[in-house]
PDB file with one MODEL, atoms N, CA, C and O in Angstrom:
MODEL        1
ATOM      1  N   MET A   1     -24.130  16.257 -13.059  1.00  0.00           N
ATOM      2  CA  MET A   1     -24.292  15.025 -13.816  1.00  0.00           C
ATOM      3  C   MET A   1     -23.686  15.212 -15.201  1.00  0.00           C
ATOM      4  O   MET A   1     -23.728  16.302 -15.771  1.00  0.00           O
ATOM      5  N   ALA A   2     -23.131  14.144 -15.725  1.00  0.00           N
ATOM      6  CA  ALA A   2     -22.494  14.191 -17.041  1.00  0.00           C
ATOM      7  C   ALA A   2     -23.543  14.373 -18.132  1.00  0.00           C
ATOM      8  O   ALA A   2     -24.622  13.783 -18.073  1.00  0.00           O
ATOM      9  N   ASN A   3     -23.220  15.187 -19.121  1.00  0.00           N
ATOM     10  CA  ASN A   3     -24.160  15.478 -20.203  1.00  0.00           C
ATOM     11  C   ASN A   3     -23.857  14.711 -21.479  1.00  0.00           C
ATOM     12  O   ASN A   3     -24.776  14.216 -22.132  1.00  0.00           O
ATOM     13  N   THR A   4     -22.597  14.603 -21.842  1.00  0.00           N
ATOM     14  CA  THR A   4     -22.241  13.942 -23.093  1.00  0.00           C
ATOM     15  C   THR A   4     -22.035  12.452 -22.868  1.00  0.00           C
ATOM     16  O   THR A   4     -21.820  11.998 -21.744  1.00  0.00           O
ATOM     17  N   SER A   5     -22.106  11.709 -23.953  1.00  0.00           N
ATOM     18  CA  SER A   5     -21.934  10.257 -23.835  1.00  0.00           C
ATOM     19  C   SER A   5     -20.516   9.912 -23.393  1.00  0.00           C
ATOM     20  O   SER A   5     -20.321   8.950 -22.649  1.00  0.00           O
ATOM     21  N   SER A   6     -19.529  10.679 -23.838  1.00  0.00           N
ATOM     22  CA  SER A   6     -18.154  10.403 -23.423  1.00  0.00           C
ATOM     23  C   SER A   6     -17.955  10.704 -21.935  1.00  0.00           C
ATOM     24  O   SER A   6     -17.206  10.006 -21.252  1.00  0.00           O
ATOM     25  N   ALA A   7     -18.621  11.734 -21.442  1.00  0.00           N
ATOM     26  CA  ALA A   7     -18.524  12.058 -20.018  1.00  0.00           C
ATOM     27  C   ALA A   7     -19.213  10.984 -19.178  1.00  0.00           C
ATOM     28  O   ALA A   7     -18.743  10.638 -18.094  1.00  0.00           O
ATOM     29  N   LYS A   8     -20.336  10.458 -19.688  1.00  0.00           N
ATOM     30  CA  LYS A   8     -21.034   9.381 -18.976  1.00  0.00           C
ATOM     31  C   LYS A   8     -20.164   8.126 -18.916  1.00  0.00           C
ATOM     32  O   LYS A   8     -20.119   7.441 -17.895  1.00  0.00           O
ATOM     33  N   LYS A   9     -19.478   7.835 -20.018  1.00  0.00           N
ATOM     34  CA  LYS A   9     -18.584   6.679 -20.042  1.00  0.00           C
ATOM     35  C   LYS A   9     -17.430   6.889 -19.070  1.00  0.00           C
ATOM     36  O   LYS A   9     -17.024   5.955 -18.379  1.00  0.00           O
ATOM     37  N   ALA A  10     -16.902   8.102 -19.012  1.00  0.00           N
ATOM     38  CA  ALA A  10     -15.801   8.399 -18.089  1.00  0.00           C
ATOM     39  C   ALA A  10     -16.235   8.195 -16.646  1.00  0.00           C
ATOM     40  O   ALA A  10     -15.457   7.703 -15.829  1.00  0.00           O
ATOM     41  N   VAL A  11     -17.468   8.568 -16.324  1.00  0.00           N
ATOM     42  CA  VAL A  11     -17.999   8.372 -14.970  1.00  0.00           C
ATOM     43  C   VAL A  11     -18.082   6.883 -14.651  1.00  0.00           C
ATOM     44  O   VAL A  11     -17.737   6.459 -13.548  1.00  0.00           O
ATOM     45  N   ARG A  12     -18.544   6.083 -15.629  1.00  0.00           N
ATOM     46  CA  ARG A  12     -18.623   4.635 -15.406  1.00  0.00           C
ATOM     47  C   ARG A  12     -17.236   4.038 -15.190  1.00  0.00           C
ATOM     48  O   ARG A  12     -17.054   3.192 -14.314  1.00  0.00           O
ATOM     49  N   LYS A  13     -16.253   4.475 -15.988  1.00  0.00           N
ATOM     50  CA  LYS A  13     -14.887   3.969 -15.851  1.00  0.00           C
ATOM     51  C   LYS A  13     -14.307   4.339 -14.487  1.00  0.00           C
ATOM     52  O   LYS A  13     -13.662   3.517 -13.836  1.00  0.00           O
ATOM     53  N   MET A  14     -14.541   5.580 -14.060  1.00  0.00           N
ATOM     54  CA  MET A  14     -14.024   6.014 -12.756  1.00  0.00           C
ATOM     55  C   MET A  14     -14.630   5.198 -11.628  1.00  0.00           C
ATOM     56  O   MET A  14     -13.946   4.864 -10.661  1.00  0.00           O
ATOM     57  N   ALA A  15     -15.911   4.874 -11.748  1.00  0.00           N
ATOM     58  CA  ALA A  15     -16.566   4.086 -10.710  1.00  0.00           C
ATOM     59  C   ALA A  15     -15.939   2.695 -10.601  1.00  0.00           C
ATOM     60  O   ALA A  15     -15.730   2.184  -9.500  1.00  0.00           O
ATOM     61  N   ARG A  16     -15.639   2.083 -11.763  1.00  0.00           N
ATOM     62  CA  ARG A  16     -14.994   0.756 -11.741  1.00  0.00           C
ATOM     63  C   ARG A  16     -13.600   0.836 -11.142  1.00  0.00           C
ATOM     64  O   ARG A  16     -13.233   0.003 -10.313  1.00  0.00           O
ATOM     65  N   LYS A  17     -12.813   1.838 -11.555  1.00  0.00           N
ATOM     66  CA  LYS A  17     -11.444   1.965 -11.065  1.00  0.00           C
ATOM     67  C   LYS A  17     -11.414   2.299  -9.577  1.00  0.00           C
ATOM     68  O   LYS A  17     -10.498   1.888  -8.866  1.00  0.00           O
ATOM     69  N   THR A  18     -12.411   3.042  -9.105  1.00  0.00           N
ATOM     70  CA  THR A  18     -12.475   3.393  -7.693  1.00  0.00           C
ATOM     71  C   THR A  18     -12.587   2.145  -6.831  1.00  0.00           C
ATOM     72  O   THR A  18     -11.922   2.027  -5.802  1.00  0.00           O
ATOM     73  N   VAL A  19     -13.429   1.219  -7.258  1.00  0.00           N
ATOM     74  CA  VAL A  19     -13.601  -0.038  -6.510  1.00  0.00           C
ATOM     75  C   VAL A  19     -12.302  -0.830  -6.497  1.00  0.00           C
ATOM     76  O   VAL A  19     -11.901  -1.353  -5.457  1.00  0.00           O
ATOM     77  N   ILE A  20     -11.646  -0.920  -7.649  1.00  0.00           N
ATOM     78  CA  ILE A  20     -10.399  -1.677  -7.752  1.00  0.00           C
ATOM     79  C   ILE A  20      -9.316  -1.032  -6.899  1.00  0.00           C
ATOM     80  O   ILE A  20      -8.622  -1.717  -6.148  1.00  0.00           O
ATOM     81  N   ASN A  21      -9.170   0.287  -7.012  1.00  0.00           N
ATOM     82  CA  ASN A  21      -8.132   0.986  -6.256  1.00  0.00           C
ATOM     83  C   ASN A  21      -8.385   0.918  -4.762  1.00  0.00           C
ATOM     84  O   ASN A  21      -7.441   0.849  -3.975  1.00  0.00           O
ATOM     85  N   LYS A  22      -9.649   0.936  -4.363  1.00  0.00           N
ATOM     86  CA  LYS A  22      -9.980   0.850  -2.941  1.00  0.00           C
ATOM     87  C   LYS A  22      -9.540  -0.495  -2.370  1.00  0.00           C
ATOM     88  O   LYS A  22      -9.010  -0.557  -1.261  1.00  0.00           O
ATOM     89  N   SER A  23      -9.761  -1.575  -3.130  1.00  0.00           N
ATOM     90  CA  SER A  23      -9.357  -2.893  -2.650  1.00  0.00           C
ATOM     91  C   SER A  23      -7.837  -3.022  -2.607  1.00  0.00           C
ATOM     92  O   SER A  23      -7.289  -3.619  -1.680  1.00  0.00           O
ATOM     93  N   ARG A  24      -7.150  -2.458  -3.614  1.00  0.00           N
ATOM     94  CA  ARG A  24      -5.681  -2.507  -3.613  1.00  0.00           C
ATOM     95  C   ARG A  24      -5.110  -1.713  -2.450  1.00  0.00           C
ATOM     96  O   ARG A  24      -4.167  -2.158  -1.796  1.00  0.00           O
ATOM     97  N   ARG A  25      -5.680  -0.532  -2.189  1.00  0.00           N
ATOM     98  CA  ARG A  25      -5.217   0.311  -1.082  1.00  0.00           C
ATOM     99  C   ARG A  25      -5.450  -0.389   0.255  1.00  0.00           C
ATOM    100  O   ARG A  25      -4.610  -0.322   1.152  1.00  0.00           O
ATOM    101  N   SER A  26      -6.585  -1.056   0.381  1.00  0.00           N
ATOM    102  CA  SER A  26      -6.912  -1.779   1.600  1.00  0.00           C
ATOM    103  C   SER A  26      -5.929  -2.920   1.840  1.00  0.00           C
ATOM    104  O   SER A  26      -5.490  -3.137   2.970  1.00  0.00           O
ATOM    105  N   LEU A  27      -5.583  -3.647   0.784  1.00  0.00           N
ATOM    106  CA  LEU A  27      -4.625  -4.747   0.902  1.00  0.00           C
ATOM    107  C   LEU A  27      -3.271  -4.240   1.384  1.00  0.00           C
ATOM    108  O   LEU A  27      -2.663  -4.828   2.278  1.00  0.00           O
ATOM    109  N   VAL A  28      -2.804  -3.150   0.788  1.00  0.00           N
ATOM    110  CA  VAL A  28      -1.502  -2.590   1.168  1.00  0.00           C
ATOM    111  C   VAL A  28      -1.531  -2.112   2.612  1.00  0.00           C
ATOM    112  O   VAL A  28      -0.586  -2.349   3.365  1.00  0.00           O
ATOM    113  N   ARG A  29      -2.596  -1.447   2.999  1.00  0.00           N
ATOM    114  CA  ARG A  29      -2.691  -0.953   4.372  1.00  0.00           C
ATOM    115  C   ARG A  29      -2.695  -2.098   5.372  1.00  0.00           C
ATOM    116  O   ARG A  29      -2.117  -1.977   6.452  1.00  0.00           O
ATOM    117  N   SER A  30      -3.340  -3.211   5.027  1.00  0.00           N
ATOM    118  CA  SER A  30      -3.338  -4.377   5.905  1.00  0.00           C
ATOM    119  C   SER A  30      -1.923  -4.934   6.067  1.00  0.00           C
ATOM    120  O   SER A  30      -1.508  -5.287   7.171  1.00  0.00           O
ATOM    121  N   LYS A  31      -1.192  -5.008   4.960  1.00  0.00           N
ATOM    122  CA  LYS A  31       0.187  -5.515   5.016  1.00  0.00           C
ATOM    123  C   LYS A  31       1.063  -4.584   5.860  1.00  0.00           C
ATOM    124  O   LYS A  31       1.862  -5.046   6.676  1.00  0.00           O
ATOM    125  N   LEU A  32       0.910  -3.273   5.661  1.00  0.00           N
ATOM    126  CA  LEU A  32       1.699  -2.319   6.435  1.00  0.00           C
ATOM    127  C   LEU A  32       1.339  -2.388   7.914  1.00  0.00           C
ATOM    128  O   LEU A  32       2.210  -2.252   8.773  1.00  0.00           O
ATOM    129  N   ARG A  33       0.066  -2.597   8.212  1.00  0.00           N
ATOM    130  CA  ARG A  33      -0.369  -2.699   9.601  1.00  0.00           C
ATOM    131  C   ARG A  33       0.243  -3.922  10.270  1.00  0.00           C
ATOM    132  O   ARG A  33       0.585  -3.875  11.451  1.00  0.00           O
ATOM    133  N   SER A  34       0.385  -5.025   9.521  1.00  0.00           N
ATOM    134  CA  SER A  34       0.990  -6.226  10.108  1.00  0.00           C
ATOM    135  C   SER A  34       2.453  -5.966  10.456  1.00  0.00           C
ATOM    136  O   SER A  34       2.949  -6.483  11.457  1.00  0.00           O
ATOM    137  N   VAL A  35       3.151  -5.173   9.643  1.00  0.00           N
ATOM    138  CA  VAL A  35       4.536  -4.806   9.958  1.00  0.00           C
ATOM    139  C   VAL A  35       4.553  -3.936  11.207  1.00  0.00           C
ATOM    140  O   VAL A  35       5.374  -4.145  12.101  1.00  0.00           O
ATOM    141  N   GLU A  36       3.651  -2.963  11.272  1.00  0.00           N
ATOM    142  CA  GLU A  36       3.573  -2.071  12.438  1.00  0.00           C
ATOM    143  C   GLU A  36       3.314  -2.865  13.716  1.00  0.00           C
ATOM    144  O   GLU A  36       3.926  -2.598  14.750  1.00  0.00           O
ATOM    145  N   ASP A  37       2.416  -3.835  13.647  1.00  0.00           N
ATOM    146  CA  ASP A  37       2.102  -4.652  14.821  1.00  0.00           C
ATOM    147  C   ASP A  37       3.310  -5.464  15.267  1.00  0.00           C
ATOM    148  O   ASP A  37       3.580  -5.579  16.463  1.00  0.00           O
ATOM    149  N   ALA A  38       4.032  -6.021  14.312  1.00  0.00           N
ATOM    150  CA  ALA A  38       5.223  -6.809  14.642  1.00  0.00           C
ATOM    151  C   ALA A  38       6.302  -5.925  15.261  1.00  0.00           C
ATOM    152  O   ALA A  38       6.994  -6.348  16.187  1.00  0.00           O
ATOM    153  N   ILE A  39       6.448  -4.711  14.758  1.00  0.00           N
ATOM    154  CA  ILE A  39       7.419  -3.772  15.322  1.00  0.00           C
ATOM    155  C   ILE A  39       7.021  -3.409  16.748  1.00  0.00           C
ATOM    156  O   ILE A  39       7.863  -3.356  17.645  1.00  0.00           O
ATOM    157  N   ALA A  40       5.728  -3.159  16.947  1.00  0.00           N
ATOM    158  CA  ALA A  40       5.241  -2.782  18.279  1.00  0.00           C
ATOM    159  C   ALA A  40       5.441  -3.910  19.296  1.00  0.00           C
ATOM    160  O   ALA A  40       5.706  -3.656  20.470  1.00  0.00           O
ATOM    161  N   SER A  41       5.312  -5.147  18.838  1.00  0.00           N
ATOM    162  CA  SER A  41       5.503  -6.275  19.743  1.00  0.00           C
ATOM    163  C   SER A  41       6.985  -6.558  20.005  1.00  0.00           C
ATOM    164  O   SER A  41       7.325  -7.270  20.950  1.00  0.00           O
ATOM    165  N   GLY A  42       7.857  -6.007  19.177  1.00  0.00           N
ATOM    166  CA  GLY A  42       9.297  -6.196  19.358  1.00  0.00           C
ATOM    167  C   GLY A  42       9.829  -7.488  18.765  1.00  0.00           C
ATOM    168  O   GLY A  42      10.966  -7.869  19.044  1.00  0.00           O
ATOM    169  N   ASP A  43       9.040  -8.161  17.961  1.00  0.00           N
ATOM    170  CA  ASP A  43       9.443  -9.425  17.349  1.00  0.00           C
ATOM    171  C   ASP A  43      10.105  -9.135  16.003  1.00  0.00           C
ATOM    172  O   ASP A  43       9.428  -8.854  15.013  1.00  0.00           O
ATOM    173  N   LYS A  44      11.442  -9.210  15.980  1.00  0.00           N
ATOM    174  CA  LYS A  44      12.173  -8.847  14.765  1.00  0.00           C
ATOM    175  C   LYS A  44      11.924  -9.825  13.628  1.00  0.00           C
ATOM    176  O   LYS A  44      11.794  -9.409  12.477  1.00  0.00           O
ATOM    177  N   GLU A  45      11.855 -11.122  13.929  1.00  0.00           N
ATOM    178  CA  GLU A  45      11.618 -12.127  12.885  1.00  0.00           C
ATOM    179  C   GLU A  45      10.267 -11.901  12.208  1.00  0.00           C
ATOM    180  O   GLU A  45      10.168 -11.920  10.981  1.00  0.00           O
ATOM    181  N   ALA A  46       9.237 -11.689  13.010  1.00  0.00           N
ATOM    182  CA  ALA A  46       7.902 -11.464  12.460  1.00  0.00           C
ATOM    183  C   ALA A  46       7.864 -10.161  11.658  1.00  0.00           C
ATOM    184  O   ALA A  46       7.206 -10.077  10.621  1.00  0.00           O
ATOM    185  N   ALA A  47       8.574  -9.153  12.151  1.00  0.00           N
ATOM    186  CA  ALA A  47       8.609  -7.864  11.463  1.00  0.00           C
ATOM    187  C   ALA A  47       9.295  -8.000  10.100  1.00  0.00           C
ATOM    188  O   ALA A  47       8.833  -7.435   9.109  1.00  0.00           O
ATOM    189  N   GLN A  48      10.396  -8.751  10.055  1.00  0.00           N
ATOM    190  CA  GLN A  48      11.094  -8.937   8.785  1.00  0.00           C
ATOM    191  C   GLN A  48      10.239  -9.732   7.796  1.00  0.00           C
ATOM    192  O   GLN A  48      10.201  -9.418   6.606  1.00  0.00           O
ATOM    193  N   THR A  49       9.563 -10.750   8.291  1.00  0.00           N
ATOM    194  CA  THR A  49       8.689 -11.547   7.430  1.00  0.00           C
ATOM    195  C   THR A  49       7.544 -10.697   6.882  1.00  0.00           C
ATOM    196  O   THR A  49       7.222 -10.761   5.696  1.00  0.00           O
ATOM    197  N   ALA A  50       6.939  -9.907   7.755  1.00  0.00           N
ATOM    198  CA  ALA A  50       5.831  -9.040   7.331  1.00  0.00           C
ATOM    199  C   ALA A  50       6.320  -7.988   6.351  1.00  0.00           C
ATOM    200  O   ALA A  50       5.612  -7.649   5.403  1.00  0.00           O
ATOM    201  N   LEU A  51       7.521  -7.469   6.568  1.00  0.00           N
ATOM    202  CA  LEU A  51       8.074  -6.459   5.661  1.00  0.00           C
ATOM    203  C   LEU A  51       8.344  -7.058   4.284  1.00  0.00           C
ATOM    204  O   LEU A  51       8.136  -6.395   3.267  1.00  0.00           O
ATOM    205  N   LYS A  52       8.811  -8.321   4.246  1.00  0.00           N
ATOM    206  CA  LYS A  52       9.060  -8.977   2.963  1.00  0.00           C
ATOM    207  C   LYS A  52       7.766  -9.184   2.177  1.00  0.00           C
ATOM    208  O   LYS A  52       7.798  -9.270   0.949  1.00  0.00           O
ATOM    209  N   GLN A  53       6.634  -9.265   2.867  1.00  0.00           N
ATOM    210  CA  GLN A  53       5.349  -9.382   2.184  1.00  0.00           C
ATOM    211  C   GLN A  53       4.782  -8.013   1.832  1.00  0.00           C
ATOM    212  O   GLN A  53       4.106  -7.859   0.815  1.00  0.00           O
ATOM    213  N   ALA A  54       5.057  -7.020   2.672  1.00  0.00           N
ATOM    214  CA  ALA A  54       4.486  -5.681   2.468  1.00  0.00           C
ATOM    215  C   ALA A  54       5.170  -4.941   1.330  1.00  0.00           C
ATOM    216  O   ALA A  54       4.519  -4.208   0.586  1.00  0.00           O
ATOM    217  N   GLU A  55       6.485  -5.127   1.189  1.00  0.00           N
ATOM    218  CA  GLU A  55       7.224  -4.372   0.175  1.00  0.00           C
ATOM    219  C   GLU A  55       6.733  -4.649  -1.251  1.00  0.00           C
ATOM    220  O   GLU A  55       6.453  -3.696  -1.978  1.00  0.00           O
ATOM    221  N   PRO A  56       6.618  -5.920  -1.683  1.00  0.00           N
ATOM    222  CA  PRO A  56       6.123  -6.136  -3.041  1.00  0.00           C
ATOM    223  C   PRO A  56       4.676  -5.674  -3.230  1.00  0.00           C
ATOM    224  O   PRO A  56       4.304  -5.215  -4.310  1.00  0.00           O
ATOM    225  N   ALA A  57       3.863  -5.796  -2.178  1.00  0.00           N
ATOM    226  CA  ALA A  57       2.475  -5.346  -2.283  1.00  0.00           C
ATOM    227  C   ALA A  57       2.428  -3.835  -2.505  1.00  0.00           C
ATOM    228  O   ALA A  57       1.651  -3.341  -3.322  1.00  0.00           O
ATOM    229  N   MET A  58       3.266  -3.112  -1.772  1.00  0.00           N
ATOM    230  CA  MET A  58       3.312  -1.653  -1.916  1.00  0.00           C
ATOM    231  C   MET A  58       3.814  -1.271  -3.305  1.00  0.00           C
ATOM    232  O   MET A  58       3.257  -0.374  -3.939  1.00  0.00           O
ATOM    233  N   MET A  59       4.857  -1.940  -3.782  1.00  0.00           N
ATOM    234  CA  MET A  59       5.407  -1.596  -5.092  1.00  0.00           C
ATOM    235  C   MET A  59       4.450  -1.971  -6.233  1.00  0.00           C
ATOM    236  O   MET A  59       4.430  -1.303  -7.267  1.00  0.00           O
ATOM    237  N   ARG A  60       3.656  -3.040  -6.049  1.00  0.00           N
ATOM    238  CA  ARG A  60       2.628  -3.367  -7.041  1.00  0.00           C
ATOM    239  C   ARG A  60       1.572  -2.267  -7.088  1.00  0.00           C
ATOM    240  O   ARG A  60       1.109  -1.886  -8.163  1.00  0.00           O
ATOM    241  N   ALA A  61       1.197  -1.760  -5.915  1.00  0.00           N
ATOM    242  CA  ALA A  61       0.221  -0.668  -5.861  1.00  0.00           C
ATOM    243  C   ALA A  61       0.792   0.584  -6.512  1.00  0.00           C
ATOM    244  O   ALA A  61       0.067   1.328  -7.172  1.00  0.00           O
ATOM    245  N   VAL A  62       2.092   0.822  -6.327  1.00  0.00           N
ATOM    246  CA  VAL A  62       2.742   1.971  -6.971  1.00  0.00           C
ATOM    247  C   VAL A  62       2.701   1.807  -8.486  1.00  0.00           C
ATOM    248  O   VAL A  62       2.390   2.757  -9.204  1.00  0.00           O
ATOM    249  N   SER A  63       3.012   0.618  -8.973  1.00  0.00           N
ATOM    250  CA  SER A  63       3.030   0.407 -10.425  1.00  0.00           C
ATOM    251  C   SER A  63       1.628   0.483 -11.020  1.00  0.00           C
ATOM    252  O   SER A  63       1.471   0.796 -12.200  1.00  0.00           O
ATOM    253  N   ASN A  64       0.603   0.196 -10.206  1.00  0.00           N
ATOM    254  CA  ASN A  64      -0.774   0.307 -10.679  1.00  0.00           C
ATOM    255  C   ASN A  64      -1.329   1.718 -10.524  1.00  0.00           C
ATOM    256  O   ASN A  64      -2.460   1.985 -10.930  1.00  0.00           O
ATOM    257  N   GLY A  65      -0.551   2.616  -9.944  1.00  0.00           N
ATOM    258  CA  GLY A  65      -0.980   4.000  -9.830  1.00  0.00           C
ATOM    259  C   GLY A  65      -1.817   4.302  -8.612  1.00  0.00           C
ATOM    260  O   GLY A  65      -2.430   5.367  -8.542  1.00  0.00           O
ATOM    261  N   VAL A  66      -1.864   3.397  -7.646  1.00  0.00           N
ATOM    262  CA  VAL A  66      -2.645   3.640  -6.438  1.00  0.00           C
ATOM    263  C   VAL A  66      -1.906   4.615  -5.527  1.00  0.00           C
ATOM    264  O   VAL A  66      -2.521   5.491  -4.919  1.00  0.00           O
ATOM    265  N   PHE A  67      -0.587   4.463  -5.435  1.00  0.00           N
ATOM    266  CA  PHE A  67       0.266   5.351  -4.646  1.00  0.00           C
ATOM    267  C   PHE A  67       1.333   5.940  -5.560  1.00  0.00           C
ATOM    268  O   PHE A  67       1.679   5.357  -6.588  1.00  0.00           O
ATOM    269  N   HIS A  68       1.844   7.090  -5.178  1.00  0.00           N
ATOM    270  CA  HIS A  68       2.958   7.700  -5.900  1.00  0.00           C
ATOM    271  C   HIS A  68       4.226   6.919  -5.592  1.00  0.00           C
ATOM    272  O   HIS A  68       4.346   6.328  -4.519  1.00  0.00           O
ATOM    273  N   LEU A  69       5.169   6.912  -6.521  1.00  0.00           N
ATOM    274  CA  LEU A  69       6.423   6.176  -6.362  1.00  0.00           C
ATOM    275  C   LEU A  69       7.166   6.609  -5.103  1.00  0.00           C
ATOM    276  O   LEU A  69       7.632   5.765  -4.338  1.00  0.00           O
ATOM    277  N   ASN A  70       7.277   7.908  -4.886  1.00  0.00           N
ATOM    278  CA  ASN A  70       8.009   8.393  -3.720  1.00  0.00           C
ATOM    279  C   ASN A  70       7.311   8.021  -2.417  1.00  0.00           C
ATOM    280  O   ASN A  70       7.977   7.777  -1.412  1.00  0.00           O
ATOM    281  N   THR A  71       6.003   7.974  -2.418  1.00  0.00           N
ATOM    282  CA  THR A  71       5.253   7.580  -1.225  1.00  0.00           C
ATOM    283  C   THR A  71       5.566   6.139  -0.866  1.00  0.00           C
ATOM    284  O   THR A  71       5.819   5.824   0.296  1.00  0.00           O
ATOM    285  N   GLY A  72       5.549   5.267  -1.860  1.00  0.00           N
ATOM    286  CA  GLY A  72       5.855   3.864  -1.612  1.00  0.00           C
ATOM    287  C   GLY A  72       7.274   3.675  -1.123  1.00  0.00           C
ATOM    288  O   GLY A  72       7.514   2.924  -0.178  1.00  0.00           O
ATOM    289  N   ALA A  73       8.220   4.354  -1.761  1.00  0.00           N
ATOM    290  CA  ALA A  73       9.620   4.225  -1.366  1.00  0.00           C
ATOM    291  C   ALA A  73       9.828   4.760   0.046  1.00  0.00           C
ATOM    292  O   ALA A  73      10.564   4.165   0.834  1.00  0.00           O
ATOM    293  N   ARG A  74       9.186   5.874   0.367  1.00  0.00           N
ATOM    294  CA  ARG A  74       9.331   6.477   1.690  1.00  0.00           C
ATOM    295  C   ARG A  74       8.789   5.561   2.781  1.00  0.00           C
ATOM    296  O   ARG A  74       9.435   5.369   3.811  1.00  0.00           O
ATOM    297  N   LYS A  75       7.604   4.995   2.558  1.00  0.00           N
ATOM    298  CA  LYS A  75       6.991   4.126   3.560  1.00  0.00           C
ATOM    299  C   LYS A  75       7.833   2.862   3.792  1.00  0.00           C
ATOM    300  O   LYS A  75       8.053   2.460   4.935  1.00  0.00           O
ATOM    301  N   ILE A  76       8.295   2.246   2.716  1.00  0.00           N
ATOM    302  CA  ILE A  76       9.101   1.032   2.840  1.00  0.00           C
ATOM    303  C   ILE A  76      10.432   1.355   3.520  1.00  0.00           C
ATOM    304  O   ILE A  76      10.896   0.593   4.370  1.00  0.00           O
ATOM    305  N   SER A  77      11.038   2.464   3.156  1.00  0.00           N
ATOM    306  CA  SER A  77      12.309   2.861   3.747  1.00  0.00           C
ATOM    307  C   SER A  77      12.173   3.082   5.255  1.00  0.00           C
ATOM    308  O   SER A  77      13.002   2.615   6.036  1.00  0.00           O
ATOM    309  N   ARG A  78      11.134   3.788   5.650  1.00  0.00           N
ATOM    310  CA  ARG A  78      10.939   4.072   7.075  1.00  0.00           C
ATOM    311  C   ARG A  78      10.627   2.813   7.868  1.00  0.00           C
ATOM    312  O   ARG A  78      11.093   2.656   8.997  1.00  0.00           O
ATOM    313  N   LEU A  79       9.833   1.906   7.278  1.00  0.00           N
ATOM    314  CA  LEU A  79       9.548   0.651   7.969  1.00  0.00           C
ATOM    315  C   LEU A  79      10.815  -0.196   8.099  1.00  0.00           C
ATOM    316  O   LEU A  79      11.063  -0.798   9.144  1.00  0.00           O
ATOM    317  N   ASN A  80      11.610  -0.237   7.033  1.00  0.00           N
ATOM    318  CA  ASN A  80      12.851  -0.999   7.057  1.00  0.00           C
ATOM    319  C   ASN A  80      13.783  -0.478   8.151  1.00  0.00           C
ATOM    320  O   ASN A  80      14.411  -1.253   8.872  1.00  0.00           O
ATOM    321  N   LYS A  81      13.858   0.829   8.257  1.00  0.00           N
ATOM    322  CA  LYS A  81      14.693   1.459   9.270  1.00  0.00           C
ATOM    323  C   LYS A  81      14.215   1.095  10.684  1.00  0.00           C
ATOM    324  O   LYS A  81      15.022   0.842  11.579  1.00  0.00           O
ATOM    325  N   ARG A  82      12.890   1.073  10.864  1.00  0.00           N
ATOM    326  CA  ARG A  82      12.349   0.737  12.182  1.00  0.00           C
ATOM    327  C   ARG A  82      12.534  -0.739  12.522  1.00  0.00           C
ATOM    328  O   ARG A  82      12.738  -1.089  13.684  1.00  0.00           O
ATOM    329  N   VAL A  83      12.463  -1.606  11.509  1.00  0.00           N
ATOM    330  CA  VAL A  83      12.671  -3.041  11.746  1.00  0.00           C
ATOM    331  C   VAL A  83      14.120  -3.287  12.152  1.00  0.00           C
ATOM    332  O   VAL A  83      14.389  -4.069  13.064  1.00  0.00           O
ATOM    333  N   LYS A  84      15.061  -2.615  11.471  1.00  0.00           N
ATOM    334  CA  LYS A  84      16.479  -2.780  11.818  1.00  0.00           C
ATOM    335  C   LYS A  84      16.784  -2.263  13.216  1.00  0.00           C
ATOM    336  O   LYS A  84      17.719  -2.740  13.859  1.00  0.00           O
ATOM    337  N   ALA A  85      16.011  -1.294  13.697  1.00  0.00           N
ATOM    338  CA  ALA A  85      16.294  -0.681  14.998  1.00  0.00           C
ATOM    339  C   ALA A  85      15.685  -1.468  16.158  1.00  0.00           C
ATOM    340  O   ALA A  85      15.828  -1.051  17.308  1.00  0.00           O
ATOM    341  N   ILE A  86      15.010  -2.590  15.898  1.00  0.00           N
ATOM    342  CA  ILE A  86      14.362  -3.342  16.973  1.00  0.00           C
ATOM    343  C   ILE A  86      15.382  -3.853  17.974  1.00  0.00           C
ATOM    344  O   ILE A  86      15.175  -3.706  19.179  1.00  0.00           O
ATOM    345  N   ASP A  87      16.476  -4.449  17.518  1.00  0.00           N
ATOM    346  CA  ASP A  87      17.479  -4.996  18.433  1.00  0.00           C
ATOM    347  C   ASP A  87      18.295  -3.924  19.134  1.00  0.00           C
ATOM    348  O   ASP A  87      18.722  -4.108  20.274  1.00  0.00           O
ATOM    349  N   ALA A  88      18.510  -2.811  18.457  1.00  0.00           N
ATOM    350  CA  ALA A  88      19.391  -1.773  18.993  1.00  0.00           C
ATOM    351  C   ALA A  88      18.843  -1.081  20.211  1.00  0.00           C
ATOM    352  O   ALA A  88      19.490  -0.187  20.758  1.00  0.00           O
TER     353      ALA A  88
ENDMDL
END
């Protein structure tokens, strides 16, 4: 348990940020899952539409510090590659 007043405040701040980051992470995962589902169904139009919604959500999470920049870029790149490969 925190002993100093500054440590207690830090614990309170972390608790608030944890809730916010959890909701942001959940939103991004939902968007990525919709892209995965569209890819699995083989529907290129739906996959492209879902990817256009997932990419800004992922990059917003990156800018908010929920994900690392390289993680976001890697995930979007791999999904984009898989969406392009649907017709091939």
